[in-house]
C-alpha positions as CSV (number, residue, x, y, z in Angstrom):
1,M,54.8,76.8,99.3
2,L,56.9,79.2,97.1
3,K,59.8,76.6,96.4
4,E,57.3,73.9,95.1
5,E,55.7,76.5,92.7
6,L,58.8,77.5,91.1
7,E,59.8,73.6,91.0
8,E,56.5,73.5,88.7
9,L,57.3,76.3,87.1
10,F,60.9,75.7,86.0
11,G,60.2,71.9,85.6
12,A,57.9,72.8,82.6
13,M,60.6,74.8,80.8
14,P,62.5,73.1,77.8
15,Q,65.7,71.3,78.6
16,I,67.6,73.7,76.8
17,V,66.7,76.7,78.7
18,K,67.2,74.5,81.9
19,D,70.7,73.5,80.9
20,K,71.3,77.4,80.4
21,L,69.8,78.8,83.3
22,Q,70.3,76.0,86.0
23,P,72.3,77.9,88.3
24,V,70.1,80.9,88.6
25,M,67.1,78.6,89.2
26,D,69.1,76.6,91.8
27,N,69.7,79.7,93.6
28,L,66.3,80.9,93.4
29,L,64.9,77.4,94.8
30,E,67.4,77.6,97.6
31,R,66.3,81.3,98.5
32,A,62.6,80.1,98.3
33,A,63.3,77.0,100.4
34,D,64.8,79.3,102.9
35,L,61.9,81.8,103.1
36,D,59.4,79.1,103.2
37,E,61.2,77.6,106.3
38,H,62.0,81.1,108.0
39,G,59.6,83.4,106.2
40,L,56.4,83.1,108.7
41,K,58.3,84.5,111.4
42,D,58.6,88.0,110.0
43,P,55.6,88.5,107.6
44,D,57.1,91.7,106.3
45,H,60.4,90.3,105.1
46,Y,58.6,87.4,103.9
47,E,56.8,89.7,101.5
48,E,59.7,91.8,100.6
49,E,61.9,88.5,100.0
50,R,59.3,87.0,98.3
51,E,58.8,90.2,95.6
52,D,62.7,90.2,95.1
53,I,62.4,86.2,94.3
54,M,59.7,86.6,91.9
55,K,61.5,89.6,90.1
56,E,64.1,87.1,89.3
57,V,61.7,84.5,88.1
58,H,60.0,86.7,86.0
59,K,63.4,87.5,84.2
60,V,63.9,83.5,83.9
61,K,60.4,83.4,82.6
62,Y,61.1,86.3,79.9
63,L,64.1,84.4,78.9
64,N,62.1,81.1,78.6
65,D,59.7,83.1,76.2
66,Q,62.2,84.5,74.2
67,W,63.6,81.3,73.7
68,Q,60.5,79.6,72.5
69,I,59.7,82.6,70.1
70,M,63.1,82.1,68.7
71,S,62.6,78.2,68.5
72,S,59.2,78.8,66.6
73,K,60.4,81.2,63.9
74,K,63.4,78.8,63.5
75,N,61.2,75.6,62.8
76,N,58.5,78.0,60.6
């Protein structure tokens, strides 16, 4: 569920961003896999952990967006 969403999101990012942020993305994917596996047992914990993971995902997305902005300015 969450892991699949993150894999799709991270897979769409440019290779240079992946290269720089791979350890962070791997950690988030591992946390998402654990959450998918064990989260249904405790719905409150699931929501809290999902929020924490998504906060980190938003940081990765922000860095990706910033790289794309800088790249587009460089190409123009």
